[in-house]
GULUM-285853 format. One record per residue (C-alpha): residue number from 1; chain; x negated, y negated, z negated. Coordinates in steps of 0.1 Angstrom, whole numbers, plus 5000, padded with zeros to 4 digits. Last residue first. Layout:
! residues N
nr->NUM; kette->A; east->X; north->Y; up->Z;
...
***
This chain:
! residues 327
nr->327; kette->A; east->5056; north->4859; up->5129;
nr->326; kette->A; east->5034; north->4884; up->5112;
nr->325; kette->A; east->5030; north->4917; up->5131;
nr->324; kette->A; east->5043; north->4948; up->5114;
nr->323; kette->A; east->5027; north->4965; up->5084;
nr->322; kette->A; east->5010; north->4997; up->5074;
nr->321; kette->A; east->5004; north->5012; up->5108;
nr->320; kette->A; east->4989; north->5044; up->5095;
nr->319; kette->A; east->4964; north->5067; up->5112;
nr->318; kette->A; east->4962; north->5105; up->5118;
nr->317; kette->A; east->4935; north->5121; up->5138;
nr->316; kette->A; east->4938; north->5155; up->5156;
nr->315; kette->A; east->4903; north->5164; up->5165;
nr->314; kette->A; east->4894; north->5187; up->5195;
nr->313; kette->A; east->4877; north->5159; up->5214;
nr->312; kette->A; east->4855; north->5150; up->5184;
nr->311; kette->A; east->4858; north->5115; up->5170;
nr->310; kette->A; east->4834; north->5087; up->5178;
nr->309; kette->A; east->4838; north->5072; up->5143;
nr->308; kette->A; east->4841; north->5036; up->5153;
nr->307; kette->A; east->4875; north->5041; up->5170;
nr->306; kette->A; east->4888; north->5059; up->5138;
nr->305; kette->A; east->4876; north->5030; up->5116;
nr->304; kette->A; east->4895; north->5005; up->5138;
nr->303; kette->A; east->4926; north->5027; up->5137;
nr->302; kette->A; east->4925; north->5026; up->5099;
nr->301; kette->A; east->4922; north->4988; up->5100;
nr->300; kette->A; east->4951; north->4983; up->5124;
nr->299; kette->A; east->4977; north->4972; up->5098;
nr->298; kette->A; east->4952; north->4948; up->5082;
nr->297; kette->A; east->4943; north->4935; up->5116;
nr->296; kette->A; east->4980; north->4928; up->5121;
nr->295; kette->A; east->5005; north->4950; up->5140;
nr->294; kette->A; east->5019; north->4955; up->5175;
nr->293; kette->A; east->5024; north->4991; up->5186;
nr->292; kette->A; east->5033; north->4987; up->5223;
nr->291; kette->A; east->5001; north->5002; up->5236;
nr->290; kette->A; east->4987; north->4968; up->5244;
nr->289; kette->A; east->4995; north->4959; up->5208;
nr->288; kette->A; east->4976; north->4989; up->5196;
nr->287; kette->A; east->4944; north->4978; up->5215;
nr->286; kette->A; east->4948; north->4942; up->5203;
nr->285; kette->A; east->4951; north->4954; up->5167;
nr->284; kette->A; east->4920; north->4976; up->5171;
nr->283; kette->A; east->4900; north->4946; up->5185;
nr->282; kette->A; east->4911; north->4924; up->5156;
nr->281; kette->A; east->4900; north->4951; up->5131;
nr->280; kette->A; east->4866; north->4955; up->5148;
nr->279; kette->A; east->4861; north->4918; up->5147;
nr->278; kette->A; east->4870; north->4916; up->5111;
nr->277; kette->A; east->4845; north->4943; up->5103;
nr->276; kette->A; east->4853; north->4978; up->5092;
nr->275; kette->A; east->4843; north->4998; up->5062;
nr->274; kette->A; east->4843; north->5036; up->5058;
nr->273; kette->A; east->4847; north->5058; up->5027;
nr->272; kette->A; east->4849; north->5096; up->5024;
nr->271; kette->A; east->4874; north->5114; up->5002;
nr->270; kette->A; east->4872; north->5145; up->4980;
nr->269; kette->A; east->4904; north->5138; up->4960;
nr->268; kette->A; east->4892; north->5136; up->4924;
nr->267; kette->A; east->4874; north->5102; up->4926;
nr->266; kette->A; east->4904; north->5090; up->4946;
nr->265; kette->A; east->4927; north->5094; up->4916;
nr->264; kette->A; east->4903; north->5075; up->4893;
nr->263; kette->A; east->4899; north->5046; up->4917;
nr->262; kette->A; east->4936; north->5044; up->4923;
nr->261; kette->A; east->4942; north->5042; up->4886;
nr->260; kette->A; east->4916; north->5015; up->4881;
nr->259; kette->A; east->4931; north->4995; up->4909;
nr->258; kette->A; east->4901; north->4981; up->4927;
nr->257; kette->A; east->4884; north->4947; up->4926;
nr->256; kette->A; east->4875; north->4924; up->4955;
nr->255; kette->A; east->4908; north->4927; up->4974;
nr->254; kette->A; east->4909; north->4917; up->5011;
nr->253; kette->A; east->4932; north->4944; up->5022;
nr->252; kette->A; east->4964; north->4924; up->5027;
nr->251; kette->A; east->4944; north->4896; up->5042;
nr->250; kette->A; east->4925; north->4916; up->5068;
nr->249; kette->A; east->4911; north->4884; up->5083;
nr->248; kette->A; east->4886; north->4886; up->5055;
nr->247; kette->A; east->4875; north->4861; up->5029;
nr->246; kette->A; east->4838; north->4862; up->5022;
nr->245; kette->A; east->4822; north->4887; up->4998;
nr->244; kette->A; east->4819; north->4897; up->4962;
nr->243; kette->A; east->4824; north->4932; up->4948;
nr->242; kette->A; east->4841; north->4944; up->4916;
nr->241; kette->A; east->4834; north->4979; up->4903;
nr->240; kette->A; east->4857; north->5005; up->4888;
nr->239; kette->A; east->4834; north->5033; up->4876;
nr->238; kette->A; east->4813; north->5061; up->4892;
nr->237; kette->A; east->4790; north->5035; up->4907;
nr->236; kette->A; east->4791; north->5050; up->4942;
nr->235; kette->A; east->4829; north->5055; up->4940;
nr->234; kette->A; east->4834; north->5020; up->4927;
nr->233; kette->A; east->4814; north->5005; up->4955;
nr->232; kette->A; east->4835; north->5025; up->4980;
nr->231; kette->A; east->4866; north->5013; up->4963;
nr->230; kette->A; east->4855; north->4976; up->4962;
nr->229; kette->A; east->4846; north->4974; up->4999;
nr->228; kette->A; east->4857; north->4938; up->5002;
nr->227; kette->A; east->4840; north->4919; up->5031;
nr->226; kette->A; east->4834; north->4951; up->5050;
nr->225; kette->A; east->4871; north->4955; up->5051;
nr->224; kette->A; east->4882; north->4989; up->5036;
nr->223; kette->A; east->4890; north->5023; up->5050;
nr->222; kette->A; east->4894; north->5055; up->5030;
nr->221; kette->A; east->4886; north->5085; up->5051;
nr->220; kette->A; east->4903; north->5119; up->5044;
nr->219; kette->A; east->4891; north->5151; up->5061;
nr->218; kette->A; east->4921; north->5173; up->5066;
nr->217; kette->A; east->4935; north->5201; up->5045;
nr->216; kette->A; east->4961; north->5226; up->5058;
nr->215; kette->A; east->4990; north->5235; up->5035;
nr->214; kette->A; east->4995; north->5200; up->5023;
nr->213; kette->A; east->5008; north->5197; up->4987;
nr->212; kette->A; east->4982; north->5187; up->4961;
nr->211; kette->A; east->4953; north->5175; up->4983;
nr->210; kette->A; east->4976; north->5156; up->5007;
nr->209; kette->A; east->4997; north->5142; up->4978;
nr->208; kette->A; east->4967; north->5128; up->4960;
nr->207; kette->A; east->4953; north->5113; up->4992;
nr->206; kette->A; east->4986; north->5096; up->4999;
nr->205; kette->A; east->4989; north->5081; up->4965;
nr->204; kette->A; east->4953; north->5070; up->4962;
nr->203; kette->A; east->4952; north->5055; up->4997;
nr->202; kette->A; east->4985; north->5037; up->4992;
nr->201; kette->A; east->4974; north->5022; up->4958;
nr->200; kette->A; east->4938; north->5015; up->4967;
nr->199; kette->A; east->4933; north->4978; up->4957;
nr->198; kette->A; east->4930; north->4970; up->4994;
nr->197; kette->A; east->4930; north->5003; up->5013;
nr->196; kette->A; east->4933; north->5017; up->5048;
nr->195; kette->A; east->4939; north->5054; up->5050;
nr->194; kette->A; east->4924; north->5073; up->5080;
nr->193; kette->A; east->4933; north->5110; up->5081;
nr->192; kette->A; east->4913; north->5137; up->5098;
nr->191; kette->A; east->4922; north->5172; up->5110;
nr->190; kette->A; east->4959; north->5165; up->5114;
nr->189; kette->A; east->4983; north->5194; up->5110;
nr->188; kette->A; east->4999; north->5207; up->5142;
nr->187; kette->A; east->5022; north->5234; up->5127;
nr->186; kette->A; east->5052; north->5216; up->5141;
nr->185; kette->A; east->5076; north->5224; up->5113;
nr->184; kette->A; east->5052; north->5222; up->5084;
nr->183; kette->A; east->5037; north->5191; up->5100;
nr->182; kette->A; east->5069; north->5172; up->5100;
nr->181; kette->A; east->5077; north->5180; up->5064;
nr->180; kette->A; east->5042; north->5171; up->5053;
nr->179; kette->A; east->5045; north->5137; up->5070;
nr->178; kette->A; east->5077; north->5128; up->5052;
nr->177; kette->A; east->5061; north->5140; up->5020;
nr->176; kette->A; east->5031; north->5118; up->5025;
nr->175; kette->A; east->5053; north->5087; up->5031;
nr->174; kette->A; east->5075; north->5095; up->5001;
nr->173; kette->A; east->5044; north->5094; up->4979;
nr->172; kette->A; east->5044; north->5056; up->4983;
nr->171; kette->A; east->5071; north->5053; up->4957;
nr->170; kette->A; east->5050; north->5072; up->4932;
nr->169; kette->A; east->5023; north->5046; up->4938;
nr->168; kette->A; east->5047; north->5018; up->4927;
nr->167; kette->A; east->5056; north->5039; up->4897;
nr->166; kette->A; east->5019; north->5043; up->4888;
nr->165; kette->A; east->5014; north->5005; up->4892;
nr->164; kette->A; east->5042; north->5000; up->4866;
nr->163; kette->A; east->5027; north->5027; up->4843;
nr->162; kette->A; east->4991; north->5015; up->4842;
nr->161; kette->A; east->4987; north->4980; up->4827;
nr->160; kette->A; east->4963; north->4979; up->4798;
nr->159; kette->A; east->4933; north->4997; up->4813;
nr->158; kette->A; east->4938; north->4981; up->4847;
nr->157; kette->A; east->4962; north->4990; up->4874;
nr->156; kette->A; east->4970; north->4973; up->4907;
nr->155; kette->A; east->5005; north->4972; up->4922;
nr->154; kette->A; east->5015; north->4947; up->4895;
nr->153; kette->A; east->5049; north->4947; up->4879;
nr->152; kette->A; east->5046; north->4924; up->4849;
nr->151; kette->A; east->5079; north->4921; up->4832;
nr->150; kette->A; east->5088; north->4886; up->4820;
nr->149; kette->A; east->5082; north->4877; up->4784;
nr->148; kette->A; east->5074; north->4841; up->4793;
nr->147; kette->A; east->5039; north->4835; up->4781;
nr->146; kette->A; east->5025; north->4870; up->4786;
nr->145; kette->A; east->5042; north->4875; up->4819;
nr->144; kette->A; east->5030; north->4842; up->4832;
nr->143; kette->A; east->4994; north->4848; up->4820;
nr->142; kette->A; east->4994; north->4882; up->4839;
nr->141; kette->A; east->5008; north->4865; up->4870;
nr->140; kette->A; east->4982; north->4838; up->4869;
nr->139; kette->A; east->4954; north->4863; up->4865;
nr->138; kette->A; east->4966; north->4882; up->4895;
nr->137; kette->A; east->4969; north->4849; up->4915;
nr->136; kette->A; east->4933; north->4843; up->4908;
nr->135; kette->A; east->4923; north->4877; up->4921;
nr->134; kette->A; east->4943; north->4869; up->4953;
nr->133; kette->A; east->4920; north->4839; up->4959;
nr->132; kette->A; east->4919; north->4803; up->4947;
nr->131; kette->A; east->4947; north->4781; up->4936;
nr->130; kette->A; east->4980; north->4798; up->4928;
nr->129; kette->A; east->5013; north->4792; up->4946;
nr->128; kette->A; east->5044; north->4802; up->4926;
nr->127; kette->A; east->5074; north->4815; up->4944;
nr->126; kette->A; east->5108; north->4821; up->4928;
nr->125; kette->A; east->5125; north->4850; up->4945;
nr->124; kette->A; east->5159; north->4850; up->4962;
nr->123; kette->A; east->5150; north->4873; up->4991;
nr->122; kette->A; east->5151; north->4844; up->5015;
nr->121; kette->A; east->5126; north->4826; up->4992;
nr->120; kette->A; east->5103; north->4856; up->4995;
nr->119; kette->A; east->5106; north->4857; up->5032;
nr->118; kette->A; east->5098; north->4820; up->5036;
nr->117; kette->A; east->5067; north->4823; up->5013;
nr->116; kette->A; east->5057; north->4854; up->5032;
nr->115; kette->A; east->5058; north->4835; up->5065;
nr->114; kette->A; east->5035; north->4809; up->5050;
nr->113; kette->A; east->5005; north->4832; up->5053;
nr->112; kette->A; east->4988; north->4838; up->5019;
nr->111; kette->A; east->4956; north->4819; up->5017;
nr->110; kette->A; east->4970; north->4796; up->4990;
nr->109; kette->A; east->4973; north->4826; up->4967;
nr->108; kette->A; east->5007; north->4840; up->4959;
nr->107; kette->A; east->5024; north->4845; up->4925;
nr->106; kette->A; east->5059; north->4860; up->4928;
nr->105; kette->A; east->5088; north->4854; up->4904;
nr->104; kette->A; east->5116; north->4879; up->4905;
nr->103; kette->A; east->5151; north->4882; up->4891;
nr->102; kette->A; east->5174; north->4911; up->4883;
nr->101; kette->A; east->5206; north->4924; up->4899;
nr->100; kette->A; east->5196; north->4957; up->4914;
nr->99; kette->A; east->5194; north->4946; up->4951;
nr->98; kette->A; east->5179; north->4912; up->4944;
nr->97; kette->A; east->5153; north->4926; up->4920;
nr->96; kette->A; east->5143; north->4953; up->4945;
nr->95; kette->A; east->5140; north->4927; up->4973;
nr->94; kette->A; east->5118; north->4905; up->4952;
nr->93; kette->A; east->5096; north->4935; up->4942;
nr->92; kette->A; east->5093; north->4945; up->4979;
nr->91; kette->A; east->5086; north->4910; up->4990;
nr->90; kette->A; east->5059; north->4906; up->4964;
nr->89; kette->A; east->5043; north->4939; up->4975;
nr->88; kette->A; east->5043; north->4926; up->5011;
nr->87; kette->A; east->5028; north->4892; up->5006;
nr->86; kette->A; east->4992; north->4891; up->4992;
nr->85; kette->A; east->5009; north->4896; up->4959;
nr->84; kette->A; east->5009; north->4887; up->4922;
nr->83; kette->A; east->5037; north->4900; up->4901;
nr->82; kette->A; east->5065; north->4890; up->4878;
nr->81; kette->A; east->5098; north->4907; up->4873;
nr->80; kette->A; east->5125; north->4887; up->4855;
nr->79; kette->A; east->5151; north->4905; up->4834;
nr->78; kette->A; east->5188; north->4905; up->4839;
nr->77; kette->A; east->5200; north->4926; up->4809;
nr->76; kette->A; east->5238; north->4934; up->4807;
nr->75; kette->A; east->5234; north->4971; up->4800;
nr->74; kette->A; east->5210; north->4964; up->4771;
nr->73; kette->A; east->5191; north->4995; up->4758;
nr->72; kette->A; east->5199; north->5018; up->4788;
nr->71; kette->A; east->5196; north->4986; up->4808;
nr->70; kette->A; east->5158; north->4983; up->4802;
nr->69; kette->A; east->5152; north->5019; up->4813;
nr->68; kette->A; east->5173; north->5014; up->4845;
nr->67; kette->A; east->5153; north->4982; up->4852;
nr->66; kette->A; east->5120; north->5000; up->4850;
nr->65; kette->A; east->5131; north->5027; up->4874;
nr->64; kette->A; east->5147; north->5005; up->4899;
nr->63; kette->A; east->5119; north->4979; up->4899;
nr->62; kette->A; east->5093; north->5006; up->4905;
nr->61; kette->A; east->5113; north->5021; up->4934;
nr->60; kette->A; east->5117; north->4987; up->4951;
nr->59; kette->A; east->5080; north->4979; up->4947;
nr->58; kette->A; east->5067; north->5012; up->4961;
nr->57; kette->A; east->5091; north->5020; up->4989;
nr->56; kette->A; east->5089; north->4985; up->5004;
nr->55; kette->A; east->5051; north->4985; up->5003;
nr->54; kette->A; east->5051; north->5005; up->5036;
nr->53; kette->A; east->5057; north->4973; up->5056;
nr->52; kette->A; east->5081; north->4952; up->5076;
nr->51; kette->A; east->5110; north->4949; up->5052;
nr->50; kette->A; east->5137; north->4966; up->5074;
nr->49; kette->A; east->5137; north->4997; up->5051;
nr->48; kette->A; east->5102; north->5005; up->5065;
nr->47; kette->A; east->5099; north->4986; up->5098;
nr->46; kette->A; east->5062; north->4986; up->5104;
nr->45; kette->A; east->5055; north->5019; up->5086;
nr->44; kette->A; east->5046; north->5038; up->5118;
nr->43; kette->A; east->5027; north->5070; up->5110;
nr->42; kette->A; east->5005; north->5072; up->5141;
nr->41; kette->A; east->4991; north->5105; up->5154;
nr->40; kette->A; east->4962; north->5099; up->5178;
nr->39; kette->A; east->4958; north->5117; up->5211;
nr->38; kette->A; east->4922; north->5130; up->5215;
nr->37; kette->A; east->4894; north->5113; up->5234;
nr->36; kette->A; east->4896; north->5092; up->5265;
nr->35; kette->A; east->4924; north->5073; up->5280;
nr->34; kette->A; east->4941; north->5076; up->5247;
nr->33; kette->A; east->4977; north->5089; up->5240;
nr->32; kette->A; east->4992; north->5074; up->5209;
nr->31; kette->A; east->5016; north->5098; up->5193;
nr->30; kette->A; east->5043; north->5086; up->5169;
nr->29; kette->A; east->5055; north->5096; up->5135;
nr->28; kette->A; east->5086; north->5075; up->5128;
nr->27; kette->A; east->5097; north->5062; up->5094;
nr->26; kette->A; east->5120; north->5083; up->5073;
nr->25; kette->A; east->5153; north->5065; up->5065;
nr->24; kette->A; east->5165; north->5038; up->5041;
nr->23; kette->A; east->5182; north->5010; up->5059;
nr->22; kette->A; east->5208; north->5002; up->5032;
nr->21; kette->A; east->5201; north->5019; up->4999;
nr->20; kette->A; east->5214; north->5054; up->4990;
nr->19; kette->A; east->5180; north->5072; up->4993;
nr->18; kette->A; east->5160; north->5046; up->4974;
nr->17; kette->A; east->5163; north->5055; up->4938;
nr->16; kette->A; east->5168; north->5092; up->4943;
nr->15; kette->A; east->5143; north->5095; up->4971;
nr->14; kette->A; east->5119; north->5076; up->4948;
nr->13; kette->A; east->5122; north->5104; up->4923;
nr->12; kette->A; east->5121; north->5133; up->4948;
nr->11; kette->A; east->5085; north->5122; up->4957;
nr->10; kette->A; east->5074; north->5133; up->4922;
nr->9; kette->A; east->5042; north->5117; up->4910;
nr->8; kette->A; east->5022; north->5132; up->4882;
nr->7; kette->A; east->4997; north->5105; up->4873;
nr->6; kette->A; east->4992; north->5111; up->4835;
nr->5; kette->A; east->4966; north->5138; up->4844;
nr->4; kette->A; east->4946; north->5110; up->4860;
nr->3; kette->A; east->4934; north->5099; up->4826;
nr->2; kette->A; east->4921; north->5064; up->4832;
nr->1; kette->A; east->4885; north->5059; up->4819;
***
């Protein structure tokens, strides 16, 4: 069992590593007015640091911290960071490596959209295409690091690989801190928060910060594809649990096994779970695009769960647009 006491994130740490980089700024908190029902608060991560997704703050922060530690021992070191990705985490790691003078090798499954291959190549990363699903690319990245001495920088934790994913999650805490600062001024705290999840890094980081630092406490709903509800299954079982299912159109959320660290954190955060179908996620993405907030079904998954929940008129829901549209 992961000891969650070892996860003590400090949002000031990623502010130190990221604050001076080009394009770093707080992302917008928007309001989506509905024809019926309450207005929806929308944390818009679609252009985080110009990289198109919230994952920018996690991967770049983790690269910066790990590289600084290496260079205290060897100032001239140019290590290679290796990870598996469904796209956005790999792009963040590759960008961090380019910014700080390291190298990156990213393992993608064949199902990953080609746009990510192009983005990764543009960021200077070496791309390796793995057969099978995302889980297979994870195994390939682990084998790569073991064979070459490269640094494994996964965004999913297991019992032997915890600190790098914890640093990635620490980067995500910036998002919750930006929201807290806005709500402290406005006094209009959300009553419910919908957090989409793949392996659970974003959901675990934001839920942890909400419970630890927000003055008014909302209901938190962790949202997964119904093809891959690994966090909900893990919560029911009381241990990290793998699920099986078909591929989902929510490609960045279609993870069949949870991060052990995220599972342990969420177990202490009093969260509920919801799953959404591919059809519901597509409909939610279409709804958002019509409102001028284009995203993917993955980016719209939290909104899909909100639409299915028949929220109360007096509610103040908060959702996250986690990525921009793929083009």
